[in-house]
N, C-alpha and C positions, 0 to 999 in steps of 0.2 A: 635556145639559149643565144640566139643572132643578136637580140636587143642588148643582151649583156656584153657581147664583144664590142659590138660598136660602142656603149658606153663606155668600155675599158678605154679604148682608143681617143675618146672625146675627152676622158676625165686625164689621160696621160698626156695630152696635147696642151691643156690648159695649165698641167703643172709645169711641164718645160717651160711654157711662156711666162709664169710667174715665179721661176726659179726654184721651185719646191722639190728636193728630192724625193721625198716620202710623205706618207699619211698613216696615221696610226688611227684605224676606223674603230670607235666604241660605242658609237651611236647604233642602235637598232633600225633607224631608218637609213642613215647612209649605207650600212652594211647590207642590207635588203636591195637597196637599189643598183648595188654594183654585183650582187651576187644571185639575185631573186631568191635567197632564203631567208625568211624572218625568224630570228632568236636572238633572245636576250643573253648578254653575257659573253658574246663570241668577240674576240678581237682579230683585227686584220692588220698586217701590214702592206699597205699597196705602193708599189714602186713607179717610179717615171718613166723606168726602162726595162722592168722587168716583170714577170707575175706576181701575182702577191702570195704572202704566205697568211694562213688562215690557224689562230691558235685556239682550240676549243676542249671544254670538259672530256677526257677520253672515251665515255661511252657514245659520245654525238659524233664522234669522228665519222662514222661511216654514213650517219645521216647526212652530214654537210657533204661529203664525199659524193652521195648519189644527187643531192638538190642542188649542187655547184657546179661550175666549170672550172673551179680551182683545183689545182693538184696537188699542192704544197699545203696540207693540212696536218698540225700538230696537234697531239692531245696532252692532256695534262691530269694526273690524279690527285695531286695536291699543290699546295701554294708553290713550294718550291720548284717543283717541274715547270708552272705555269711562267715563274719568273724566268726559269734557266731556258725556256724555249723563248720567251721574249728577249733577251739578251742576247742569245745565240743569234736570232734573226737580227737583231738590231746590228751586231758586228759582223755578220755575212753580206748585210747590204752597207757596211761602212758608214753607219748612220750617225755614229757619236758626237760627230761634229758637224752636222749636216742640218741642212733646214728641212723640218719637218712639220707637217700638219696634226692639228690635234682636234678633237670633236669638243670645244669648247663649250658650243650652245647646247649640247644634250646630255654630255658627260657629268657626272657626278663632282664637284669641286673638289673633293680630294683627290679624286684620280688626277685631274688636272695639276695640282700641289705637287704630288707624290711624282707625276712625271717629269716634272720641272725640277725638282730635289734631286732624283735620281740620274737627270741628264743634263749638268749645268751648262755644258759647252754648247749643247744643241740651239739652233736659232728655232724658237715654236713660234708658228703662225696658226690661224685659224681654218680649220678645212672648210667652214663655211663660204669661205671666199672662193673656193675653188667647185665645191660639190652644189652649192646652192643656186649657182650661174647656171649650171644644167638643168637641175631639178626645178627650176621655175617655170619653163615650159614643159607642159604637160603632152603626153601622147594621147591618141583617140581612146586607147584601152585605160589609160589613166584617167582620163573625162569621164568614162563610162563607170569606172567605179567610183569616183565622185559624186556622180548624180545618184548611184545605189545609195552613198550614205546621206546625200541630202534628203532622200527619200524617207530615210529612217530618222533623220531628225525633224522632219513634217509631223511624222507621226508621234514622235516623243514630244514636239510641241502641243499636239492637239491632246495628247493625254495631260499634260500639264494645264491647258486649258480649262480642262472638265474638272480638273480636281480643285481649281480656285475658288473657293468658297469661304464664307466666314466662319470662323471657327477651326478651319483646317490650319497646321503649321507649314511652314516653308518645307519641312522635311518630307512633309506628307505629299506636297507638291512633285519634289522631287524624286522621291519613291516613285510613282506613278509614271513619271517621265522617263527614267531610266529603266524601269521594268519595260515600258514600250520601246525603248532603244534597242533593248536584248532582243526582245520578240522579233524587231525590224531586221535584225542580223548584225547590231553593232557587237563588235567584240572586246572593246573598251571603250574607256573616255580618255580624248586626247588632254583633257584638262577637266578641272573640277566644274560641276554643276553649278550655276547661279541662280538663286530664287530669291532676289531682294525686293523686298514688299515693304510698303509704308517708306518711313525715315531711312530704312537700308537701301532704298532705291536710288537714294543721293551718292552710293559710293563709287569711287571710281572702278574698282574691281568687285568682287563679290565671291559669295559662298551660300551654304544653305543652313539656316538656324533651325531653333526650335520657336521662331517668334510664332504667335497666334495671329492670323490674318483678320482683318477687319473689313466689312463691307464699304467699298468704296477706296481701298489701300490700291496705288499704283503698284503692280509688282513685275519686276523685269526678270524675266527667263531667259537663260544662255547656256546651249546646250552645245556638247562637243563631242558626238558619237565618232568612233573610228569603225568600219566597216570595210571588209577585204582589204584592210591595211590603209586605206587612205581615210583623212580625215574631214570634218564638215565644222562650222561655225555659225551658229544661228541664233538670234535673238530677237525678242519680242516683248513688246510691253501690254501688260493687261491691266484691266480694272478688275478686284475681287467682287463678286457678286454676293446675294444674302443668301443663296443656294443653289445648287446644280441646275443649270439651265435658268437661272432666274435673273432679276432685274438688280441692278445695283441699289441698295439700299436708299443712297442718298444722291443728287445728281452730282456729276463729276465737275469738278469748279472749270470756270470759263477759262481762268488761266492756264490750268492743265492740258486743256484741248488745245488751247494755243500752242503750247509748249511743244504737244504731239505733232501737230501739225508743221510747225517748224523744223522739225528734224525730218519727218517724212517728207516734206516739200524738196529739204537739201539733198536727203540720199537719193528719192527718185529722180531728181534731176542729173546728179551723175550718172546713175544707172542709165537714162536717156541719150545720155551725151559722151559718155567715155568710149575711147577707141584705140586700136594701137596709133602708138604715136606720142599719146600724152605721157607725161613726165608722173611718176607716182605722187609727188608732191602737190600735183595739181588737181588729185581726188579731193585732197585735203583743204586745199585752198579753194576748190568750188563749194564744199560743204559749210565751210566756215564763213566765206563770203555770202551764202545763201542765209545762214543763220543771224548773221551780224546784221542783217537787213530788218531783223525783227527784235522786239524787246528783249529777248534773250542774249545779245550779243556778248556780253560781260561774262557767261558761262559756258563761251565756246574753251573745249578742249582739244586742240589739234591732235589728230591720231585716228584718222577716219579709214584708215586701208592697212592691210596686212596681207601676205601671202598665206595659202593656205594647200596642202597636199598631201604628203606622207606624215607632215605633222599640221597640229591645229594652228598654229603660228611660226611661220618660216618666214625666208625672204621671199618680196621685199619687206623689211620691217623696218619702215622708217621711225616708229615711237624709239626703238632701240638703237638702230642706226640710221642717224640723221642723215648719212650720205645717201641712204638709198632711196631718198626724195626724186633723186638725179636720175633713177633707173627709168628707162624707156618701157612702158607698156607693150607688150608683143602677142601676137595671136597665139593661144596656147596657154597663156598664163592664168591661173587660178587664183583670185583675191579675195577677200571679205571688204565689203563696202559698208561702212556704218561704224560698227565697233566702240568708239569712245561713247561716255554717256553726255548726257546734256541735264545736268543736275542743277535745279533753281531751289535753293532754299525757301520752305515756306509753301510749294507748289508741289514739288516732288520730283524724280527723275525718269529720265527716259531714254531707250535706247531701241533700235532696230538694226540688225545685222543680217547680211544675206552673201552667200558666197557666190559669186559671178564668173563664167569664162571668157576671157577676151577673145573674142571672135575676128574674124578679116575687116567686118564692119563696125563693130559695136561689143556687144557683149550679152551672152545667155545668162541669165539668172538660173541659178541651178536651184536655190531654197525658194519654194514659192509660198505656198499658205497664206496667201490674202486672204481666204475664207475664214480664217480661225476665228471661232468665237471669243468676244471680249476686246479685241484689237481695237484701240481708237483709229 
């Protein structure tokens, strides 16, 4: 439990620097990062100058006591007891008019609304401004877990590639990919699987439909497994074949090959060049400037990087928080490079996304899969 004692001190130091009196931890990822215990629906009040309070379902109390370093664990058997425990802890901590953080990034919107309505005098801030500052830099153990998840993603992508044949549906491809992810150790998905084929490859984001694929269709597959609690985000673009292990029925258009080359060159250029000291925004600038040298300049959608860790998308996340562009990359950070789709109407969409670990001298690519069949 030594690592959690260290994290407790680090978190409290940041809270004092930022003037935050306490944090209400509702997200499973932040709860795990602090306690080493993963469970959904646990609630924690984490104080800047005292040990925290955990509130859980009564039958789970002893499990939590045995799994964490926290002493103050309160159980509830009905909603009234839950609310009473919570308000008692708020009163004991003198928090009714304090500055309190909330997991606005991961908590359901109705919880944030209810918290604000029941505590109108509290100055509510985002916990991510505290927690994510620490979570961005990963330990050796965290990197090892992320490599395990990356391996699962590669196996899922191979299964997707094998299923990409004319007459199959997007759902068929997703089924095989997700089954392979589970077999490889993924406990859940951090985000929806994308299988975007044909015209749907132009979409900014994605999902899975019952669309029947045709030979020659571009198909974007984006997988988000979580294994050993750590996430991955891997995307590849394939061309649907006539039959398993077969050839594409019609030649891939020269324009689509150029589109793929433009994206791949930009992404690989960043991977070869990025190193500690770069600002997050420089990754997007590099890829955007590379693509803008091609005929596809008008299709650039900035947003080629985000953090990956306990969550599939976490800090730094400049697409959601433009100010994150100023964050400086450090050794130990793990980020996705690629992400945004390059969508050219009449040609198709293309996306390639890899998770990299920023090292002392550059970066290590965690998601490889370069030998996958069907990739342009």
